[in-house]
N, C-alpha and C positions, 0 to 999 in steps of 0.2 A: 311500340314504346321501348326506348333505350334502357336497359337496364346498368346502374351506376355501377362501375368498376370498382371495386373495394383496391384501395391502397395497400400493398401485403408490408410496408415497411411503417406503416402509421404509429404500431406501439414503438416500434424505433425512435420515431421522430419523436413523440411524446415525450419518451425517458430521455432522450438527449437532448430535449428542451428543459426538462426537469433538473436534470444535472447542472447545463449551464447556467442555469435560474440559482441553483445553491452554491456552485462556485462564485456567480458574481455577488452574491449577497455576503459570502464571506469574506471575498477581497474588499468590498465596501466598508464592511463591519469593522476589519482591520485597519483598513486606513484610515476611517473617522477618528478610531479610538487612537490611532498614533499621533493624528493632527491634534487631538484634543488632550492628548497627554494620559489616557486612560487605559491605554493597553498595558496590560501585565502578564509578563511571557510567563508566570508561575514561577513555582521552586526547581531546582536545578537536581533532578534527582537521577538515579539508575539503579536497575533491579541486578543484584550481582548475584550468581549461584554461588553457594559454599563450594570451596574449592578451587575456584577460578585463581589463576596464581596461587599463590601459599594463603588465600584468605580462607581463613577457616569458619567464618561467621558469627556466631554468637560469642566465641571465647575472645574476638578481637575487638568488640564494643565493651566487652565489661557486662554483658548482660547473662541471660539464663536461656538454655531453650526452651520454646513453646511448650509446656507440659500440660496446657489445657485452662490456664488461668484467662485467656482470654477468651474465653468460651462461658456461658453462666451457666448451660445445662449440658455440659459434656458427660455421656452416660460412662459410668465406671468401667465399661468392657472396651471402652476407647480411647485412644491417645492420639496427641497433637502433635505434629514437630512442622519443622519450616527448614527448607533446601534453599530458599532465597531471600536475601535480606535486600531491603530498598535504603540507598543510600545518598543523604541528600546535602548538599553544602546549605549549610545556616545563612549565611550573608553569600549568595553567588556573585561571582566576577564575570564581566562581561563577556568573556570567553568561554566558562560554563554555562551562562545562560545561551549563547550561540551552540554550543553543543549539544544544549538540552532542546534547543528550538528546530536543531535539524530535522529530526524525524516527522516533525509536523509539515513543515515545510518542503519537504522533500516528497512526502505525500501529496500534497496540495500541487505541487510540480507534476509528478505521476500523472494525476488525474487531469490536468489540464492538457498534457500531451495526449492522453487518451481522448479525449474531447476534440481535439483537431484531427487524430487519425479516422476518428470514428465519422465526423463531419466530412471527411474527404471521402470516405467509402459512401455516405449517403449522397452526397452530390453525384458522384458517379453510378450508382445504381440509379437515384432519379434520372438522370439527364438521359444514359444510355442505355438503362436496362441491368436487371440482375445478372442474366448470363451474358456477359461481356468479358473480355479479358481485361478491361480495366476496373470492373467491379471485383473479380477474381484476385486480382492483383492487389487492391487497396483491402481485402478482407486479409489475406495473406499478411498484408503490413501490419493489422491490426494483431493478428496472432504472434507476429515478433516481436510488435512493441510490449504486448502483456507481457512475454515469456522474458524476454532478455531484460526490458525495463524492471518487471518483477524483481528478477535477481540483482540486478543495479541498486533499485531502492533498498533490498536487503542489504547489499554491501555498504551503502552510504548509511544505514542504521547503525550497522553492527560497528564500522568505524566511529559515527559520533558517540554510540555508548562507550566505546574502549578508550577514546579521548576524554571524556567526561570521568571514567572511572579513574582514569592515569589521575585526576587534577583531586582525586577524593581518598583514593586507596594507595599507597606509596610501592606495592609491591605488583601492581597489575603493570605488563609489559604489552607492546604492541603484538608480542605473539598470541596472546589471549583473544585476539579479534575473534577468531572462529569458536570462541566459549560464549563470545554475544550474538553469534551469529544464530538466524531463528526463519528457516525458509518458509514462504509464503506458497503452501502446496496449492492453495487456492489459485493463485494467480498462475502457479506451473500449468495446473490441469486445464485451467480456462485458457492460456496459450495454446497447448498442443491442441485442443479443443478445436480452436478458432483455426490453427493450421490446417488440421483435417478438411475443415467445411472448406477453407479457401482451395486445397485440393481438390475437392470434390467440385466446386464449382467451375476450377481451369478444366477438369476434365468433361463436364456438362456442356462448355461452351461449344465445342465442335460439333457436339450432338445437337444441340439446339439450332444451330447453323444448317446442319442437313436437314433438320424438321422443316425449318424454314424455306429451303429450297425446295422441297420435296412437296409443299403445300401450293 
């Protein structure tokens, strides 16, 4: 009686199919909404830390620091303060809406690219085997994509926030780009980990070939 060989890539295939379905659903939803004129990009807002440029925070907007009036049950021994203000356009222009939507669309493109490189790796692993040069190469490709692509995504998001902030606050300059930078350490760690896995697979390929030759 033959024992059924389990597919070691089955969990990855299931997750890949789920992600493809989610991306396809989002794309169809946006397409239908745009076609019927029901798509709302939302307000154009950006979070600005106090001290970016010459932005002093509360004193610039004519308000007062949050000393707790926003909380209904703030204890006497506690104080509340804010280091970030959300600045929004009352009636966003087309370019402000574009700057505001860049982050979402950049993430969408990043996910689509990730799915493509994962699909390539799955095809190589299912067609030729896991311990093959092509599979190891594509796993390494995934690692580079996650690492470099994640940093590129952060750069695009930071640039979009800077450009939007410049349309809302007069003294924000292009040099404040790094103040809007927020490194995605999860992507960095995942990319480095996948690169390490690719190197391990590359080192295991000759060992697998030697083992097959001796059997």
